[in-house]
N, CA, C, O and the ligand as a Tripos MOL2 file, in Angstrom:
@<TRIPOS>MOLECULE
protein
  195   194    46     0     0
PROTEIN
NO_CHARGES

@<TRIPOS>ATOM
      1 N           0.8330   -1.1700   -0.0150 N.3       1 MET1
      2 CA          0.0000   -0.0200    0.0080 C.3       1 MET1
      3 C           0.9100    1.2160   -0.0070 C.2       1 MET1
      4 O           1.9720    1.2270    0.6150 O.2       1 MET1
      5 N           0.4770    2.2460   -0.7240 N.am      2 SER2
      6 CA          1.2510    3.4960   -0.7770 C.3       2 SER2
      7 C           0.4930    4.5860    0.0470 C.2       2 SER2
      8 O          -0.7190    4.7580   -0.0830 O.2       2 SER2
      9 N           1.2310    5.2750    0.8580 N.am      3 PHE3
     10 CA          0.6490    6.4100    1.6350 C.3       3 PHE3
     11 C           1.1880    7.6740    1.0830 C.2       3 PHE3
     12 O           1.2880    8.6580    1.8170 O.2       3 PHE3
     13 N           1.5630    7.7160   -0.2320 N.am      4 ASN4
     14 CA          2.0440    8.8890   -0.8820 C.3       4 ASN4
     15 C           0.9730    9.9890   -0.8060 C.2       4 ASN4
     16 O          -0.2060    9.7140   -0.5820 O.2       4 ASN4
     17 N           1.4100   11.2190   -0.9950 N.am      5 GLY5
     18 CA          0.5850   12.3750   -0.8060 C.3       5 GLY5
     19 C          -0.7250   12.4620   -1.6530 C.2       5 GLY5
     20 O          -1.7040   13.0930   -1.2550 O.2       5 GLY5
     21 N          -0.6890   11.8020   -2.8270 N.am      6 ASN6
     22 CA         -1.8950   11.8440   -3.7170 C.3       6 ASN6
     23 C          -2.8510   10.7140   -3.4740 C.2       6 ASN6
     24 O          -3.7370   10.4800   -4.2960 O.2       6 ASN6
     25 N          -2.7140   10.0120   -2.3940 N.am      7 LYS7
     26 CA         -3.6180    8.8690   -2.1240 C.3       7 LYS7
     27 C          -4.7910    9.2350   -1.2230 C.2       7 LYS7
     28 O          -4.7540   10.2740   -0.5650 O.2       7 LYS7
     29 N          -5.8020    8.4280   -1.1790 N.am      8 VAL8
     30 CA         -6.9510    8.6710   -0.3480 C.3       8 VAL8
     31 C          -6.5440    8.6160    1.1250 C.2       8 VAL8
     32 O          -6.9910    9.4550    1.9070 O.2       8 VAL8
     33 N          -5.7370    7.6840    1.5120 N.am      9 ILE9
     34 CA         -5.1580    7.6310    2.8800 C.3       9 ILE9
     35 C          -3.6930    7.9560    2.7380 C.2       9 ILE9
     36 O          -2.9570    7.2360    2.0630 O.2       9 ILE9
     37 N          -3.2640    9.0190    3.3590 N.am     10 THR10
     38 CA         -1.8560    9.4360    3.1960 C.3      10 THR10
     39 C          -1.2050    9.7810    4.5100 C.2      10 THR10
     40 O          -1.8850   10.1860    5.4530 O.2      10 THR10
     41 N           0.0920    9.6270    4.5870 N.am     11 THR11
     42 CA          0.9340   10.1350    5.6750 C.3      11 THR11
     43 C           1.9450   11.0830    5.1070 C.2      11 THR11
     44 O           2.9060   11.4650    5.7740 O.2      11 THR11
     45 N           1.7240   11.4660    3.8590 N.am     12 GLY12
     46 CA          2.6450   12.3380    3.1330 C.3      12 GLY12
     47 C           3.6870   11.5150    2.3510 C.2      12 GLY12
     48 O           4.2610   12.0240    1.3880 O.2      12 GLY12
     49 N           3.9210   10.3550    2.7130 N.am     13 GLY13
     50 CA          4.9390    9.4900    1.9840 C.3      13 GLY13
     51 C           4.8850    8.0900    2.6110 C.2      13 GLY13
     52 O           3.9950    7.7690    3.3990 O.2      13 GLY13
     53 N           5.8410    7.3020    2.2410 N.am     14 GLU14
     54 CA          6.0590    5.9500    2.7410 C.3      14 GLU14
     55 C           4.9140    5.0250    2.2450 C.2      14 GLU14
     56 O           4.1810    5.3600    1.3140 O.2      14 GLU14
     57 N           4.7920    3.8450    2.9070 N.am     15 GLY15
     58 CA          3.8390    2.8510    2.5030 C.3      15 GLY15
     59 C           3.8610    1.6910    3.4840 C.2      15 GLY15
     60 O           4.5120    1.7720    4.5260 O.2      15 GLY15
     61 N           3.1560    0.6100    3.1590 N.am     16 ALA16
     62 CA          3.1290   -0.5820    3.9770 C.3      16 ALA16
     63 C           2.9920   -1.7840    3.1050 C.2      16 ALA16
     64 O           2.4680   -1.7360    1.9920 O.2      16 ALA16
     65 N           3.4860   -2.8810    3.6560 N.am     17 ILE17
     66 CA          3.3830   -4.2050    2.9640 C.3      17 ILE17
     67 C           2.7030   -5.1290    3.9450 C.2      17 ILE17
     68 O           3.1370   -5.2760    5.0880 O.2      17 ILE17
     69 N           1.6340   -5.7510    3.4880 N.am     18 LEU18
     70 CA          0.8960   -6.7290    4.2990 C.3      18 LEU18
     71 C           1.0640   -8.0830    3.7350 C.2      18 LEU18
     72 O           0.9730   -8.3060    2.5280 O.2      18 LEU18
     73 N           1.3200   -9.0170    4.6590 N.am     19 THR19
     74 CA          1.5040  -10.4360    4.2520 C.3      19 THR19
     75 C           1.2170  -11.3230    5.4410 C.2      19 THR19
     76 O           1.3780  -10.8880    6.5820 O.2      19 THR19
     77 N           0.8090  -12.5140    5.2170 N.am     20 ASN20
     78 CA          0.6810  -13.5110    6.2550 C.3      20 ASN20
     79 C           1.7810  -14.5870    6.1940 C.2      20 ASN20
     80 O           1.7510  -15.6100    6.8790 O.2      20 ASN20
     81 N           2.7740  -14.2660    5.3020 N.am     21 ASP21
     82 CA          3.8960  -15.1640    5.0430 C.3      21 ASP21
     83 C           5.1110  -14.6540    5.8830 C.2      21 ASP21
     84 O           5.6990  -13.6230    5.5560 O.2      21 ASP21
     85 N           5.4640  -15.3660    6.9340 N.am     22 ASP22
     86 CA          6.5830  -14.9140    7.7940 C.3      22 ASP22
     87 C           7.8800  -14.7040    7.0050 C.2      22 ASP22
     88 O           8.5860  -13.7150    7.2000 O.2      22 ASP22
     89 N           8.1740  -15.6420    6.1220 N.am     23 GLU23
     90 CA          9.4640  -15.5670    5.3930 C.3      23 GLU23
     91 C           9.4820  -14.3420    4.4580 C.2      23 GLU23
     92 O          10.4980  -13.6610    4.3150 O.2      23 GLU23
     93 N           8.3830  -14.1010    3.8620 N.am     24 LEU24
     94 CA          8.2240  -12.9300    2.9490 C.3      24 LEU24
     95 C           8.2640  -11.6180    3.7610 C.2      24 LEU24
     96 O           8.8060  -10.6040    3.3230 O.2      24 LEU24
     97 N           7.6670  -11.6900    4.9600 N.am     25 ALA25
     98 CA          7.6630  -10.4640    5.8160 C.3      25 ALA25
     99 C           9.1360  -10.1530    6.2560 C.2      25 ALA25
    100 O           9.5590   -8.9980    6.2200 O.2      25 ALA25
    101 N           9.8810  -11.1700    6.6570 N.am     26 GLN26
    102 CA         11.2830  -10.9290    7.0250 C.3      26 GLN26
    103 C          12.1270  -10.3970    5.8220 C.2      26 GLN26
    104 O          12.9470   -9.4950    5.9920 O.2      26 GLN26
    105 N          11.9200  -10.9460    4.6580 N.am     27 ARG27
    106 CA         12.6670  -10.5250    3.4460 C.3      27 ARG27
    107 C          12.2430   -9.0650    3.1460 C.2      27 ARG27
    108 O          13.1000   -8.2390    2.8350 O.2      27 ARG27
    109 N          10.9180   -8.7330    3.2340 N.am     28 ALA28
    110 CA         10.4540   -7.3720    2.9520 C.3      28 ALA28
    111 C          11.0390   -6.3960    3.9950 C.2      28 ALA28
    112 O          11.4420   -5.2860    3.6470 O.2      28 ALA28
    113 N          11.0840   -6.8200    5.2910 N.am     29 LYS29
    114 CA         11.6180   -5.9020    6.3080 C.3      29 LYS29
    115 C          13.1190   -5.6540    6.0410 C.2      29 LYS29
    116 O          13.5930   -4.5280    6.1920 O.2      29 LYS29
    117 N          13.8550   -6.6910    5.6490 N.am     30 HIS30
    118 CA         15.2290   -6.5940    5.3340 C.3      30 HIS30
    119 C          15.4280   -5.5690    4.1550 C.2      30 HIS30
    120 O          16.2570   -4.6640    4.2490 O.2      30 HIS30
    121 N          14.6920   -5.7310    3.1160 N.am     31 LEU31
    122 CA         14.8550   -4.8760    1.9440 C.3      31 LEU31
    123 C          14.4130   -3.4070    2.1790 C.2      31 LEU31
    124 O          14.9440   -2.4570    1.6030 O.2      31 LEU31
    125 N          13.3720   -3.2940    3.0940 N.am     32 THR32
    126 CA         12.8390   -1.8850    3.2870 C.3      32 THR32
    127 C          13.5030   -1.1790    4.4230 C.2      32 THR32
    128 O          13.2150   -0.0080    4.6720 O.2      32 THR32
    129 N          14.4210   -1.8770    5.1550 N.am     33 THR33
    130 CA         15.1790   -1.1490    6.1170 C.3      33 THR33
    131 C          16.5270   -0.8490    5.5330 C.2      33 THR33
    132 O          16.5890   -0.1990    4.4890 O.2      33 THR33
    133 N          17.5950   -1.2730    6.1240 N.am     34 ILE34
    134 CA         18.9100   -0.7980    5.5070 C.3      34 ILE34
    135 C          19.6840   -1.8940    4.8380 C.2      34 ILE34
    136 O          20.8420   -1.7050    4.4650 O.2      34 ILE34
    137 N          19.0130   -3.1290    4.6680 N.am     35 VAL35
    138 CA         19.6500   -4.2200    3.8860 C.3      35 VAL35
    139 C          21.0180   -4.4650    4.4440 C.2      35 VAL35
    140 O          21.9620   -4.6620    3.6780 O.2      35 VAL35
    141 N          21.1660   -4.4610    5.7450 N.am     36 LYS36
    142 CA         22.4940   -4.6690    6.3740 C.3      36 LYS36
    143 C          22.6860   -6.1640    6.6990 C.2      36 LYS36
    144 O          21.8460   -6.7900    7.3470 O.2      36 LYS36
    145 N          23.7710   -6.6900    6.2480 N.am     37 LEU37
    146 CA         24.0790   -8.1140    6.5000 C.3      37 LEU37
    147 C          25.3480   -8.1230    7.4650 C.2      37 LEU37
    148 O          26.1810   -7.2190    7.3990 O.2      37 LEU37
    149 N          25.4520   -9.1040    8.2980 N.am     38 ALA38
    150 CA         26.5690   -9.2630    9.2170 C.3      38 ALA38
    151 C          27.9050   -9.3640    8.3890 C.2      38 ALA38
    152 O          28.0320  -10.1320    7.4340 O.2      38 ALA38
    153 N          28.8680   -8.5350    8.8350 N.am     39 HIS39
    154 CA         30.1830   -8.5410    8.2410 C.3      39 HIS39
    155 C          31.1960   -8.0620    9.2260 C.2      39 HIS39
    156 O          30.8320   -7.6430   10.3250 O.2      39 HIS39
    157 N          32.4840   -8.1090    8.8690 N.am     40 ARG40
    158 CA         33.4680   -7.7580    9.8940 C.3      40 ARG40
    159 C          33.9020   -6.3220    9.9710 C.2      40 ARG40
    160 O          34.7930   -5.9740   10.7460 O.2      40 ARG40
    161 N          33.2720   -5.4770    9.1650 N.am     41 TRP41
    162 CA         33.5870   -4.0200    9.2060 C.3      41 TRP41
    163 C          32.4830   -3.2570    9.9540 C.2      41 TRP41
    164 O          31.2970   -3.5650    9.8340 O.2      41 TRP41
    165 N          32.8960   -2.2950   10.6980 N.am     42 GLU42
    166 CA         31.9160   -1.4590   11.3360 C.3      42 GLU42
    167 C          31.7750   -0.2230   10.4880 C.2      42 GLU42
    168 O          32.7580    0.3130    9.9760 O.2      42 GLU42
    169 N          30.5410    0.2290   10.3400 N.am     43 PHE43
    170 CA         30.4000    1.4980    9.5430 C.3      43 PHE43
    171 C          29.3630    2.3680   10.2480 C.2      43 PHE43
    172 O          28.5380    1.8550   11.0050 O.2      43 PHE43
    173 N          29.3950    3.6660   10.0100 N.am     44 PHE44
    174 CA         28.5680    4.6470   10.6570 C.3      44 PHE44
    175 C          27.6700    5.2970    9.6380 C.2      44 PHE44
    176 O          28.1450    5.6920    8.5740 O.2      44 PHE44
    177 N          26.3940    5.4250    9.9200 N.am     45 LEU45
    178 CA         25.4910    6.0980    9.0010 C.3      45 LEU45
    179 C          25.2730    7.5460    9.3950 C.2      45 LEU45
    180 O          24.5340    8.2640    8.7220 O.2      45 LEU45
    181 C1          0.8260    6.4200   -5.9880 C.3      46 PLP46
    182 C2          1.3710    6.8500   -7.1820 C.ar     46 PLP46
    183 C3          2.7440    7.1230   -7.2630 C.ar     46 PLP46
    184 C4          3.6650    7.0400   -6.1070 C.3      46 PLP46
    185 O1          4.0780    5.7310   -5.8890 O.3      46 PLP46
    186 P1          4.8730    5.4290   -4.5470 P.3      46 PLP46
    187 O2          5.3920    4.0640   -4.7770 O.co2    46 PLP46
    188 O3          3.9930    5.5560   -3.4210 O.co2    46 PLP46
    189 O4          5.9630    6.4370   -4.4700 O.co2    46 PLP46
    190 C5          3.2350    7.4950   -8.5390 C.ar     46 PLP46
    191 N1          2.4100    7.5510   -9.5990 N.ar     46 PLP46
    192 C6          1.1180    7.2540   -9.5550 C.ar     46 PLP46
    193 C7          0.2690    7.3930  -10.8210 C.3      46 PLP46
    194 C8          0.5230    6.8620   -8.3270 C.ar     46 PLP46
    195 O5         -0.7730    6.6200   -8.2550 O.3      46 PLP46
@<TRIPOS>BOND
     1     1     2 1
     2     2     3 1
     3     3     4 2
     4     3     5 am
     5     5     6 1
     6     6     7 1
     7     7     8 2
     8     7     9 am
     9     9    10 1
    10    10    11 1
    11    11    12 2
    12    11    13 am
    13    13    14 1
    14    14    15 1
    15    15    16 2
    16    15    17 am
    17    17    18 1
    18    18    19 1
    19    19    20 2
    20    19    21 am
    21    21    22 1
    22    22    23 1
    23    23    24 2
    24    23    25 am
    25    25    26 1
    26    26    27 1
    27    27    28 2
    28    27    29 am
    29    29    30 1
    30    30    31 1
    31    31    32 2
    32    31    33 am
    33    33    34 1
    34    34    35 1
    35    35    36 2
    36    35    37 am
    37    37    38 1
    38    38    39 1
    39    39    40 2
    40    39    41 am
    41    41    42 1
    42    42    43 1
    43    43    44 2
    44    43    45 am
    45    45    46 1
    46    46    47 1
    47    47    48 2
    48    47    49 am
    49    49    50 1
    50    50    51 1
    51    51    52 2
    52    51    53 am
    53    53    54 1
    54    54    55 1
    55    55    56 2
    56    55    57 am
    57    57    58 1
    58    58    59 1
    59    59    60 2
    60    59    61 am
    61    61    62 1
    62    62    63 1
    63    63    64 2
    64    63    65 am
    65    65    66 1
    66    66    67 1
    67    67    68 2
    68    67    69 am
    69    69    70 1
    70    70    71 1
    71    71    72 2
    72    71    73 am
    73    73    74 1
    74    74    75 1
    75    75    76 2
    76    75    77 am
    77    77    78 1
    78    78    79 1
    79    79    80 2
    80    79    81 am
    81    81    82 1
    82    82    83 1
    83    83    84 2
    84    83    85 am
    85    85    86 1
    86    86    87 1
    87    87    88 2
    88    87    89 am
    89    89    90 1
    90    90    91 1
    91    91    92 2
    92    91    93 am
    93    93    94 1
    94    94    95 1
    95    95    96 2
    96    95    97 am
    97    97    98 1
    98    98    99 1
    99    99   100 2
   100    99   101 am
   101   101   102 1
   102   102   103 1
   103   103   104 2
   104   103   105 am
   105   105   106 1
   106   106   107 1
   107   107   108 2
   108   107   109 am
   109   109   110 1
   110   110   111 1
   111   111   112 2
   112   111   113 am
   113   113   114 1
   114   114   115 1
   115   115   116 2
   116   115   117 am
   117   117   118 1
   118   118   119 1
   119   119   120 2
   120   119   121 am
   121   121   122 1
   122   122   123 1
   123   123   124 2
   124   123   125 am
   125   125   126 1
   126   126   127 1
   127   127   128 2
   128   127   129 am
   129   129   130 1
   130   130   131 1
   131   131   132 2
   132   131   133 am
   133   133   134 1
   134   134   135 1
   135   135   136 2
   136   135   137 am
   137   137   138 1
   138   138   139 1
   139   139   140 2
   140   139   141 am
   141   141   142 1
   142   142   143 1
   143   143   144 2
   144   143   145 am
   145   145   146 1
   146   146   147 1
   147   147   148 2
   148   147   149 am
   149   149   150 1
   150   150   151 1
   151   151   152 2
   152   151   153 am
   153   153   154 1
   154   154   155 1
   155   155   156 2
   156   155   157 am
   157   157   158 1
   158   158   159 1
   159   159   160 2
   160   159   161 am
   161   161   162 1
   162   162   163 1
   163   163   164 2
   164   163   165 am
   165   165   166 1
   166   166   167 1
   167   167   168 2
   168   167   169 am
   169   169   170 1
   170   170   171 1
   171   171   172 2
   172   171   173 am
   173   173   174 1
   174   174   175 1
   175   175   176 2
   176   175   177 am
   177   177   178 1
   178   178   179 1
   179   179   180 2
   180   181   182 1
   181   182   183 ar
   182   182   194 ar
   183   183   184 1
   184   183   190 ar
   185   184   185 1
   186   185   186 1
   187   186   187 2
   188   186   188 1
   189   186   189 1
   190   190   191 ar
   191   191   192 ar
   192   192   193 1
   193   192   194 ar
   194   194   195 1
@<TRIPOS>SUBSTRUCTURE
     1 MET1         2 RESIDUE 1 A MET
     2 SER2         6 RESIDUE 1 A SER
     3 PHE3        10 RESIDUE 1 A PHE
     4 ASN4        14 RESIDUE 1 A ASN
     5 GLY5        18 RESIDUE 1 A GLY
     6 ASN6        22 RESIDUE 1 A ASN
     7 LYS7        26 RESIDUE 1 A LYS
     8 VAL8        30 RESIDUE 1 A VAL
     9 ILE9        34 RESIDUE 1 A ILE
    10 THR10       38 RESIDUE 1 A THR
    11 THR11       42 RESIDUE 1 A THR
    12 GLY12       46 RESIDUE 1 A GLY
    13 GLY13       50 RESIDUE 1 A GLY
    14 GLU14       54 RESIDUE 1 A GLU
    15 GLY15       58 RESIDUE 1 A GLY
    16 ALA16       62 RESIDUE 1 A ALA
    17 ILE17       66 RESIDUE 1 A ILE
    18 LEU18       70 RESIDUE 1 A LEU
    19 THR19       74 RESIDUE 1 A THR
    20 ASN20       78 RESIDUE 1 A ASN
    21 ASP21       82 RESIDUE 1 A ASP
    22 ASP22       86 RESIDUE 1 A ASP
    23 GLU23       90 RESIDUE 1 A GLU
    24 LEU24       94 RESIDUE 1 A LEU
    25 ALA25       98 RESIDUE 1 A ALA
    26 GLN26      102 RESIDUE 1 A GLN
    27 ARG27      106 RESIDUE 1 A ARG
    28 ALA28      110 RESIDUE 1 A ALA
    29 LYS29      114 RESIDUE 1 A LYS
    30 HIS30      118 RESIDUE 1 A HIS
    31 LEU31      122 RESIDUE 1 A LEU
    32 THR32      126 RESIDUE 1 A THR
    33 THR33      130 RESIDUE 1 A THR
    34 ILE34      134 RESIDUE 1 A ILE
    35 VAL35      138 RESIDUE 1 A VAL
    36 LYS36      142 RESIDUE 1 A LYS
    37 LEU37      146 RESIDUE 1 A LEU
    38 ALA38      150 RESIDUE 1 A ALA
    39 HIS39      154 RESIDUE 1 A HIS
    40 ARG40      158 RESIDUE 1 A ARG
    41 TRP41      162 RESIDUE 1 A TRP
    42 GLU42      166 RESIDUE 1 A GLU
    43 PHE43      170 RESIDUE 1 A PHE
    44 PHE44      174 RESIDUE 1 A PHE
    45 LEU45      178 RESIDUE 1 A LEU
    46 PLP46      181 GROUP 0 **** ****
């Protein structure tokens, strides 16, 4: 779902993904956050 400014329900931006599939939910959360995987370097945002 899109909550972009031109929609009936809006927050000004962003959106939401609905699923009852746990695996898909985890994958979507990974992709829609910072897609950070464990590695040996430390970095600062
Ligand atoms: C909602 C909408 C957008 C914006 O899409 P987002 O993925 O929410 O950025 C762009 N174009 C049209 C025609 C739309 O209806």
